[in-house]
VEXDREN-2710 file (C-alpha; in Angstrom, 1 decimal):
% VEXDREN-2710
k/r/px/py/pz
1/MET/-7.5/61.7/-26.4
2/ARG/-6.8/58.6/-24.3
3/ASN/-5.5/58.9/-20.8
4/LEU/-2.1/57.4/-20.6
5/ALA/-0.9/55.8/-17.4
6/GLY/1.0/58.2/-15.2
7/LEU/0.2/61.2/-17.4
8/SER/-1.8/64.3/-16.7
9/VAL/-3.9/65.2/-19.8
10/LEU/-4.8/68.7/-20.7
11/ILE/-6.6/69.5/-24.0
12/PHE/-7.0/73.0/-25.6
13/ALA/-9.7/73.3/-28.3
14/SER/-9.7/76.8/-29.7
15/LEU/-9.9/78.1/-26.2
16/ALA/-10.2/81.7/-25.2
17/LEU/-6.6/82.9/-25.0
18/ALA/-5.4/84.9/-22.0
19/ALA/-4.3/87.8/-24.2
20/ASP/-4.7/89.0/-27.7
21/PRO/-2.5/87.3/-30.3
22/ALA/0.4/89.2/-31.9
23/LEU/1.7/88.9/-35.5
24/THR/4.8/90.2/-37.2
25/VAL/4.3/89.7/-40.9
26/TYR/7.3/89.7/-43.3
27/ASN/6.8/90.7/-47.0
28/GLN/8.1/87.3/-48.1
29/ASN/5.0/85.2/-47.2
30/PHE/5.8/84.3/-43.6
31/ALA/5.1/85.6/-40.2
32/THR/6.0/85.2/-36.5
33/VAL/3.0/84.4/-34.3
34/ARG/2.9/85.0/-30.6
35/GLU/0.0/83.8/-28.4
36/THR/-0.6/83.4/-24.7
37/ILE/-2.1/80.1/-23.6
38/PRO/-3.1/79.1/-20.0
39/LEU/-1.4/76.0/-18.8
40/SER/-2.2/74.0/-15.7
41/LEU/0.5/71.4/-15.3
42/LYS/0.9/68.6/-12.7
43/GLN/4.3/67.5/-11.5
44/GLY/5.7/65.0/-13.9
45/VAL/4.7/64.3/-17.5
46/ASN/1.7/66.1/-19.0
47/GLN/0.0/65.4/-22.3
48/VAL/-1.3/68.6/-23.9
49/ARG/-3.1/69.2/-27.1
50/PHE/-3.4/72.6/-28.7
51/THR/-5.7/73.1/-31.7
52/GLY/-5.1/76.8/-32.4
53/ALA/-2.0/76.6/-34.7
54/THR/-1.9/77.6/-38.3
55/ALA/-1.9/75.1/-41.2
56/HIS/1.5/76.3/-42.4
57/MET/3.6/76.6/-39.3
58/GLU/7.2/75.4/-39.0
59/PRO/6.9/73.0/-36.1
60/GLU/10.7/73.2/-35.4
61/SER/10.3/76.9/-34.8
62/VAL/8.0/76.4/-31.8
63/ILE/8.9/78.1/-28.5
64/LEU/6.7/77.3/-25.5
65/ARG/7.8/78.9/-22.2
66/ASP/6.8/80.8/-19.1
67/PRO/7.7/84.4/-19.9
68/THR/8.1/85.2/-16.2
69/GLY/10.7/82.4/-15.8
70/LYS/9.0/81.0/-12.7
71/HIS/7.9/77.7/-14.1
72/ALA/10.4/75.5/-15.9
73/LEU/9.1/73.1/-18.5
74/GLN/10.6/70.7/-21.0
75/ILE/8.8/69.5/-24.2
76/LEU/9.7/65.8/-24.3
77/GLU/7.9/65.2/-27.6
78/GLN/5.9/67.4/-30.1
79/ASN/3.7/66.1/-32.8
80/TYR/2.2/68.5/-35.4
81/ARG/-0.7/67.5/-37.6
82/ALA/-2.0/69.9/-40.2
83/ASP/-4.3/67.6/-42.3
84/PRO/-7.7/68.3/-40.9
85/VAL/-10.6/65.9/-41.5
86/SER/-12.3/66.1/-45.0
87/VAL/-14.2/63.7/-47.2
88/GLU/-11.0/62.9/-49.1
89/ARG/-9.0/62.3/-45.8
90/LEU/-11.7/60.0/-44.4
91/LEU/-11.8/58.0/-47.7
92/ALA/-8.1/57.5/-47.2
93/LEU/-8.5/56.4/-43.6
94/TYR/-11.1/53.8/-44.6
95/GLU/-9.3/52.6/-47.7
96/GLY/-9.8/48.9/-48.1
97/GLN/-13.0/48.9/-46.0
98/THR/-16.7/48.8/-47.0
99/ILE/-18.9/51.8/-46.0
100/ASP/-22.4/53.0/-46.7
101/PHE/-23.2/55.5/-49.5
102/LEU/-26.4/57.6/-49.6
103/VAL/-27.8/57.5/-53.1
104/ARG/-30.6/59.8/-54.2
105/ARG/-32.8/58.8/-57.1
106/GLY/-35.4/61.5/-57.7
107/ASP/-37.4/61.8/-54.5
108/ARG/-36.1/58.4/-53.2
109/THR/-33.0/57.7/-51.2
110/GLU/-31.3/54.4/-50.6
111/ILE/-28.2/53.0/-49.0
112/VAL/-25.5/51.3/-51.2
113/ARG/-22.6/49.4/-49.7
114/GLY/-19.2/50.1/-51.4
115/LYS/-15.6/49.1/-50.8
116/ILE/-13.0/51.9/-51.0
117/VAL/-10.4/50.4/-53.3
118/ARG/-8.6/53.7/-53.8
119/SER/-9.5/57.0/-52.1
120/GLY/-7.8/59.3/-54.6
121/TYR/-6.5/61.4/-51.7
122/THR/-3.3/63.3/-52.1
123/PRO/-1.8/64.4/-48.8
124/ARG/-0.4/67.9/-48.3
125/ALA/3.3/68.5/-48.8
126/PRO/5.2/67.1/-45.8
127/ASP/7.4/70.1/-45.4
128/PRO/5.3/73.0/-44.0
129/ARG/7.8/75.5/-45.6
130/GLN/6.6/74.6/-49.1
131/TYR/5.1/78.1/-49.4
132/TYR/8.6/79.5/-50.1
133/MET/8.7/77.9/-53.5
134/PRO/6.1/77.4/-56.2
135/GLN/4.7/73.9/-56.0
136/PRO/3.6/71.9/-59.1
137/ALA/-0.1/71.5/-59.2
138/GLN/-1.1/68.0/-58.1
139/THR/-4.0/66.3/-59.9
140/PRO/-5.9/64.1/-57.4
141/ALA/-6.4/60.5/-58.5
142/GLN/-9.9/59.3/-59.1
143/PRO/-11.4/57.3/-56.3
144/ILE/-12.2/53.7/-57.1
145/ILE/-15.2/52.1/-55.3
146/GLU/-16.3/48.5/-55.7
147/VAL/-20.1/48.1/-55.7
148/ASP/-21.7/44.7/-56.3
149/GLY/-18.4/43.3/-57.6
150/LYS/-17.9/46.1/-60.2
151/LEU/-15.4/49.0/-60.0
152/ARG/-16.6/52.6/-60.3
153/PHE/-14.2/55.5/-60.9
154/GLU/-16.4/57.8/-58.9
155/LEU/-18.3/57.9/-55.6
156/PRO/-21.7/56.1/-56.0
157/GLY/-23.2/58.6/-53.6
158/LEU/-22.7/60.6/-50.4
159/PRO/-20.3/58.6/-48.2
160/LEU/-21.5/57.9/-44.7
161/PHE/-18.5/57.4/-42.4
162/PRO/-18.5/55.9/-38.9
163/ALA/-17.7/58.2/-35.9
164/LEU/-14.4/60.0/-35.9
165/SER/-11.4/58.1/-34.5
166/GLU/-8.2/59.3/-32.9
167/GLU/-6.6/59.2/-36.3
168/THR/-8.5/62.3/-37.4
169/VAL/-8.2/66.0/-36.4
170/LEU/-10.6/68.8/-37.0
171/LYS/-8.0/71.6/-37.0
172/PRO/-4.2/71.8/-37.3
173/THR/-3.0/70.4/-34.0
174/LEU/0.0/70.4/-31.8
175/ASP/0.4/67.4/-29.3
176/TRP/3.0/67.9/-26.6
177/LEU/4.4/65.7/-23.9
178/ILE/5.6/68.2/-21.3
179/GLN/7.8/67.5/-18.3
180/SER/7.2/69.8/-15.4
181/PRO/9.3/69.7/-12.2
182/GLN/6.4/71.3/-10.2
183/SER/2.7/71.7/-10.4
184/GLY/1.1/75.0/-11.1
185/SER/-1.0/77.2/-13.4
186/PHE/0.4/80.1/-15.5
187/ASP/0.1/81.9/-18.8
188/ALA/2.6/80.4/-21.2
189/GLU/3.9/82.2/-24.3
190/LEU/3.7/80.3/-27.5
191/CYS/5.7/81.6/-30.5
192/TYR/6.3/80.1/-33.9
193/VAL/7.0/80.9/-37.6
194/THR/4.2/80.2/-40.1
195/GLY/3.9/80.6/-43.9
196/GLU/1.0/81.9/-46.0
197/LEU/0.9/85.3/-44.2
198/ASN/2.1/88.1/-46.4
199/TRP/2.0/91.9/-46.8
200/SER/2.8/94.4/-49.5
201/ALA/2.8/98.2/-49.8
202/ASP/1.1/100.2/-52.6
203/TYR/1.4/103.9/-53.3
204/ASN/-1.0/106.1/-55.2
205/LEU/0.5/109.4/-56.4
206/ILE/-1.8/112.1/-57.8
207/ALA/-0.6/115.1/-59.9
208/PRO/-2.7/118.1/-60.7
209/SER/-3.8/119.0/-64.2
210/THR/-0.6/121.1/-64.5
211/GLY/2.5/121.1/-62.4
212/ASP/4.5/118.4/-60.7
213/ASP/3.4/118.7/-57.0
214/LEU/2.1/115.4/-55.9
215/ASP/-0.4/114.0/-53.3
216/LEU/0.4/110.5/-51.9
217/VAL/-1.8/107.9/-50.3
218/GLY/-0.1/104.6/-49.3
219/TRP/-1.8/101.3/-48.4
220/VAL/-0.5/98.1/-46.8
221/THR/-2.2/94.9/-47.9
222/ILE/-2.1/91.9/-45.6
223/ASP/-3.0/88.5/-47.0
224/ASN/-3.9/85.6/-44.7
225/LYS/-3.9/82.1/-46.2
226/SER/-2.5/80.5/-43.0
227/GLY/-5.5/78.4/-42.2
228/LYS/-6.3/80.3/-39.0
229/THR/-8.3/83.4/-38.0
230/PHE/-6.6/85.9/-35.7
231/GLU/-9.1/87.7/-33.5
232/ASN/-8.2/91.2/-32.3
233/ALA/-4.6/90.8/-33.1
234/HIS/-1.6/93.1/-32.6
235/ILE/-0.1/93.4/-36.0
236/LYS/3.4/94.5/-37.0
237/LEU/4.9/94.5/-40.5
238/MET/8.6/94.0/-41.0
239/ALA/10.4/95.7/-43.9
240/GLY/14.1/95.0/-44.7
241/ASP/16.4/92.3/-46.0
242/VAL/16.0/89.5/-43.4
243/ASN/17.8/86.3/-44.1
244/LYS/15.5/83.3/-44.3
245/LEU/16.4/79.8/-45.5
246/GLU/14.4/77.7/-47.9
247/PRO/14.0/74.0/-47.1
248/ASN/17.0/73.2/-49.4
249/GLY/19.2/75.6/-47.3
250/SER/19.4/78.4/-49.9
251/ARG/18.6/82.0/-48.9
252/ILE/15.6/84.1/-49.5
253/ARG/15.1/87.7/-48.5
254/VAL/12.0/89.5/-47.3
255/GLY/11.8/92.6/-47.3
256/GLY/17.1/101.9/-36.9
257/SER/16.1/106.9/-34.5
258/VAL/12.8/107.5/-33.0
259/ASP/9.3/106.4/-33.6
260/ARG/7.5/108.3/-36.3
261/VAL/3.9/108.6/-37.3
262/MET/3.1/107.7/-40.9
263/THR/0.9/110.8/-41.5
264/MET/2.7/113.6/-43.1
265/ASN/0.1/116.4/-43.1
266/GLY/-0.9/116.1/-39.5
267/ALA/-4.6/115.8/-40.4
268/MET/-5.3/112.6/-38.6
269/PRO/-5.4/112.7/-34.8
270/LEU/-5.0/108.9/-34.5
271/PRO/-2.4/107.5/-37.0
272/PRO/-3.4/104.1/-38.4
273/VAL/0.2/102.9/-38.6
274/SER/3.4/104.0/-36.8
275/GLU/7.0/103.3/-37.8
276/LYS/10.2/102.7/-35.9
277/SER/13.6/101.3/-36.6
278/PHE/14.3/97.8/-35.2
279/ASP/17.8/96.3/-35.4
280/GLU/18.7/96.7/-39.1
281/TYR/15.1/96.8/-40.3
282/HIS/11.9/98.9/-39.9
283/LEU/8.7/97.9/-38.2
284/TYR/5.3/99.3/-39.1
285/THR/2.8/98.8/-36.3
286/LEU/-1.0/98.9/-36.8
287/GLU/-2.2/101.1/-33.9
288/ARG/-5.6/99.5/-33.7
289/LEU/-6.3/95.8/-33.0
290/ALA/-7.5/94.1/-36.1
291/THR/-9.2/90.8/-36.8
292/LEU/-7.5/88.9/-39.7
293/HIS/-9.8/86.2/-41.0
294/ASP/-8.4/83.1/-42.8
295/GLY/-8.6/83.7/-46.5
296/GLU/-9.0/87.4/-46.0
297/THR/-7.1/90.3/-47.7
298/LYS/-7.1/93.5/-45.5
299/GLN/-6.0/97.0/-46.5
300/VAL/-4.9/99.7/-44.1
301/GLU/-4.0/103.2/-45.1
302/PHE/-0.5/103.9/-43.6
303/VAL/0.8/107.1/-45.2
304/ARG/-0.8/110.3/-46.6
305/ALA/1.0/113.4/-47.7
306/SER/0.5/116.4/-50.0
307/GLY/2.5/119.0/-51.6
308/ILE/5.4/116.7/-52.5
309/LYS/7.8/118.3/-55.0
310/SER/8.8/116.0/-57.8
311/ARG/10.8/116.2/-61.0
312/LEU/9.9/114.8/-64.4
313/VAL/13.0/113.2/-66.1
314/TYR/13.3/112.1/-69.7
315/VAL/15.9/109.4/-70.4
316/TYR/17.1/108.1/-73.8
317/ASP/19.0/104.8/-73.5
318/GLY/19.3/104.1/-77.2
319/ALA/21.2/100.8/-77.4
320/LYS/18.9/97.8/-78.1
321/ILE/20.5/94.6/-77.0
322/ASP/19.0/91.1/-77.2
323/PHE/20.4/89.7/-74.0
324/ASN/19.0/86.2/-74.7
325/ARG/21.3/86.0/-77.7
326/TYR/24.4/86.5/-75.6
327/GLN/23.7/84.0/-72.8
328/GLY/26.8/81.9/-72.3
329/TRP/29.1/84.3/-74.1
330/ASN/32.4/85.2/-72.4
331/SER/34.0/88.7/-72.3
332/GLU/36.2/88.0/-75.3
333/MET/33.3/86.9/-77.5
334/LEU/31.3/90.0/-76.5
335/ARG/34.3/92.3/-77.2
336/ASN/34.7/91.1/-80.7
337/ASP/31.1/90.8/-81.8
338/ALA/30.6/93.5/-84.4
339/SER/26.8/93.5/-84.0
340/LEU/26.8/94.1/-80.3
341/GLY/24.9/97.4/-79.6
342/ALA/24.3/98.2/-83.3
343/GLN/20.5/98.1/-83.1
344/SER/18.6/101.2/-81.9
345/ASN/15.7/101.8/-79.5
346/SER/13.5/104.8/-80.3
347/LYS/11.7/105.1/-77.0
348/VAL/12.4/107.9/-74.6
349/TRP/11.6/106.9/-71.0
350/VAL/9.5/109.0/-68.7
351/MET/10.8/108.9/-65.1
352/ARG/9.6/110.6/-62.0
353/GLU/12.0/111.6/-59.1
354/LEU/11.1/112.8/-55.7
355/LEU/13.2/113.2/-52.5
356/ASN/12.0/111.3/-49.5
357/SER/12.7/114.1/-47.0
358/GLU/10.9/115.9/-44.3
359/ALA/11.3/119.2/-46.2
360/ASN/9.4/117.5/-49.0
361/HIS/6.6/116.4/-46.7
362/LEU/7.9/112.8/-46.5
363/GLY/11.0/111.8/-44.7
364/MET/9.8/108.3/-43.7
365/PRO/11.4/104.9/-44.5
366/LEU/9.2/103.7/-47.4
367/PRO/8.8/99.9/-47.7
368/ALA/9.1/98.4/-51.2
369/GLY/5.9/98.3/-53.2
370/ARG/4.0/99.2/-56.4
371/THR/3.7/102.9/-57.2
372/ARG/0.8/104.1/-59.3
373/PHE/0.7/107.6/-60.9
374/TYR/-2.5/109.5/-61.7
375/ARG/-2.9/113.0/-63.2
376/ARG/-6.1/115.1/-62.9
377/ASP/-7.5/116.1/-66.3
378/THR/-8.9/119.5/-66.9
379/ASP/-12.4/118.1/-66.3
380/GLY/-11.3/117.2/-62.8
381/ARG/-11.2/113.4/-63.4
382/LEU/-8.2/111.3/-62.5
383/GLU/-6.4/109.4/-65.3
384/PHE/-3.9/106.6/-64.8
385/THR/-0.5/107.5/-66.3
386/GLY/1.8/104.6/-65.3
387/GLU/3.2/102.5/-62.5
388/ASP/6.4/101.0/-61.3
389/ASN/7.9/99.2/-58.3
390/ILE/10.1/101.0/-55.7
391/GLN/12.7/99.3/-53.5
392/HIS/12.9/99.9/-49.7
393/THR/13.8/103.6/-49.6
394/PRO/15.3/105.2/-46.5
395/ARG/14.6/108.8/-45.6
396/GLU/16.7/111.5/-47.4
397/GLU/17.0/109.2/-50.4
398/THR/15.5/109.7/-53.9
399/VAL/12.6/107.7/-55.2
400/ARG/13.0/107.2/-58.9
401/VAL/10.3/105.3/-60.9
402/LEU/9.6/104.6/-64.6
403/THR/6.1/105.5/-65.7
404/GLY/6.3/104.8/-69.4
405/ALA/7.6/106.2/-72.7
406/ALA/7.0/109.7/-74.0
407/PHE/4.7/110.0/-77.0
408/ASP/6.2/113.2/-78.4
409/LEU/9.9/112.5/-77.8
410/VAL/11.8/110.4/-80.2
411/GLY/15.4/109.0/-80.1
412/GLU/17.5/107.6/-82.9
413/ARG/20.9/105.9/-82.5
414/LYS/23.2/104.5/-85.2
415/ARG/26.8/103.3/-85.3
416/LEU/29.0/105.2/-87.7
417/SER/32.1/103.1/-87.6
418/PHE/33.6/100.0/-86.1
419/ARG/37.2/98.8/-86.2
420/ASN/38.6/95.7/-84.5
421/ASP/42.4/95.3/-84.3
422/GLN/42.7/92.0/-82.6
423/GLN/46.5/91.9/-82.9
424/ARG/46.8/95.2/-80.9
425/SER/43.8/94.3/-78.7
426/VAL/42.0/97.5/-79.7
427/VAL/38.4/98.1/-80.7
428/GLU/37.2/101.6/-81.9
429/GLU/33.6/102.5/-82.7
430/SER/31.6/105.7/-83.1
431/PHE/28.0/106.6/-82.8
432/GLU/25.5/109.3/-83.8
433/ILE/22.5/109.9/-81.5
434/LYS/19.5/112.1/-82.4
435/VAL/16.8/113.2/-80.0
436/ARG/13.7/115.2/-81.2
437/ASN/11.2/117.1/-79.2
438/ARG/7.7/117.3/-80.8
439/LYS/6.1/118.8/-77.8
440/THR/5.0/122.5/-77.6
441/THR/7.1/123.0/-74.4
442/PRO/10.9/122.7/-73.9
443/VAL/12.3/119.6/-72.3
444/GLU/15.7/118.2/-71.3
445/VAL/16.7/114.6/-72.2
446/ARG/19.4/112.6/-70.5
447/VAL/21.2/110.5/-73.1
448/VAL/22.7/107.4/-71.6
449/GLU/25.4/105.4/-73.3
450/HIS/26.7/102.1/-72.0
451/LEU/30.4/101.2/-72.8
452/TYR/29.7/97.5/-72.8
453/ARG/32.8/96.1/-74.6
454/TRP/35.4/96.5/-71.8
455/PHE/36.3/98.3/-68.6
456/THR/39.3/100.1/-70.1
457/TRP/38.0/102.8/-72.5
458/GLU/38.7/106.3/-73.7
459/ILE/36.4/108.8/-75.3
460/GLN/38.4/110.1/-78.2
461/LEU/35.9/112.5/-79.8
462/ASN/32.7/113.9/-78.5
463/SER/30.4/116.7/-79.9
464/SER/28.9/117.5/-76.5
465/PRO/30.1/117.4/-72.9
466/TYR/29.4/114.2/-71.0
467/LYS/29.8/112.9/-67.4
468/LYS/30.9/109.5/-66.3
469/THR/28.2/108.0/-64.1
470/ASP/29.9/104.7/-63.4
471/ALA/32.8/102.5/-64.7
472/ARG/31.0/101.7/-68.0
473/THR/28.4/104.4/-68.4
474/ILE/28.4/108.0/-69.7
475/GLU/25.6/110.5/-69.9
476/PHE/25.0/113.5/-72.2
477/THR/22.4/116.2/-71.5
478/ALA/20.3/117.4/-74.4
479/PRO/18.1/120.5/-73.8
480/LEU/15.5/120.8/-76.5
481/ALA/13.2/123.6/-77.6
482/PRO/9.8/122.7/-79.1
483/ASP/10.3/120.9/-82.5
484/GLU/14.1/120.9/-82.0
485/GLU/16.4/118.1/-82.9
486/LYS/19.8/117.6/-81.2
487/VAL/22.6/115.5/-82.7
488/ILE/25.3/114.0/-80.4
489/THR/28.3/112.1/-81.7
490/TYR/31.2/110.4/-79.9
491/GLN/34.0/107.9/-80.6
492/VAL/35.2/105.4/-78.0
493/ARG/38.5/103.3/-78.0
494/TYR/38.7/100.1/-76.0
495/THR/42.0/98.5/-75.0
496/TRP/42.8/95.3/-73.1
END
């Protein structure tokens, strides 16, 4: 970097930082980075270059300050460059110029001169927050090289470039002009938001060959595509619904009490991850320093529990509705459509419920993630039996997941009658629901019916008791012995 008149110049090139970096990673593909960098400023204007930033930082999020408050500083100008030198980048810099190309022909090499008519280089997206939205794949243009008066749509050989100029950078770089009212050396705090750092939770639940008591092992997976390696970093993971704006201003969401250790059976003397409430969210802290390499995916076990009581639930939701057909329909059109809800689904869902409580060997805020279920066979081997996603689940709340459809339980639903009196604004319809148990053990099936035509309804006839679960849903209970079939009928009247 050139010395400018009247400026003090200080250059950082992947220097050894005064303290270990700290990351708070959000599970919506961004993170907050905090680092300590030693500054030695002269009174007046200082030119500082820092080459330790990520390739996906939000430059407007940068905070540079003396955390002790003893040294005031003002950033007069900041320039962020995240397009490190590459063959394509150098071809673009020398576009219109003639350079040497090394050509190998068998055991011989020779130098060919060629003019770069077009580099084919496609620069990175100008907005570093592009990671929030899927980007269309960009097909790079072919380079065009003129050799001996003829155009080639490829490189004739290995390009040999002159020495690097000030127009090139080797790493993502921040250039600052810093105004300091006094001279002095201190450790400055650098903080910024970056993209392409993400984390997710995964849970493996294991059931014995018989019974419903579960063992649980939970992992956090951290994915670093930020363009920077973090050596010996303090890592925290934030779970919750934190408002974050996309470049167009719309919102995205990522996903409070004493610190708790994320080990439920007390078997591990040093917990790998601890949890605490923070504002309206929950922070999960890795207790050990970890190195997170660029391009690396790292897993850390963060929860382990055994003896978790669970309940197997069978649900028959018999109405089969093609929602694509009804896109754009208003409420009146839906009310009067005779075919709405007339088709039947025969599958009975298998769901697993467990209470996230201390009495049930859990009682920890569980971040959203994928939950996989396994059951041990009689030969001792584990067999995969289904998976589902859970949402952020506070303690003392129920975790409910869908694992699949029951093979030996069958549902059948048909409409018996339909009457639409448009003059009186009345619709009446009746249904017959059958559930059959082909298992050798008794089961109980929850039969769910959605009253989808209107909010004002009345059950006029029903063969079995029901409960109202919300404004437009009722539920019947069907206990079934082995090889038993149960028939439920009801008639509903809608008015508006």
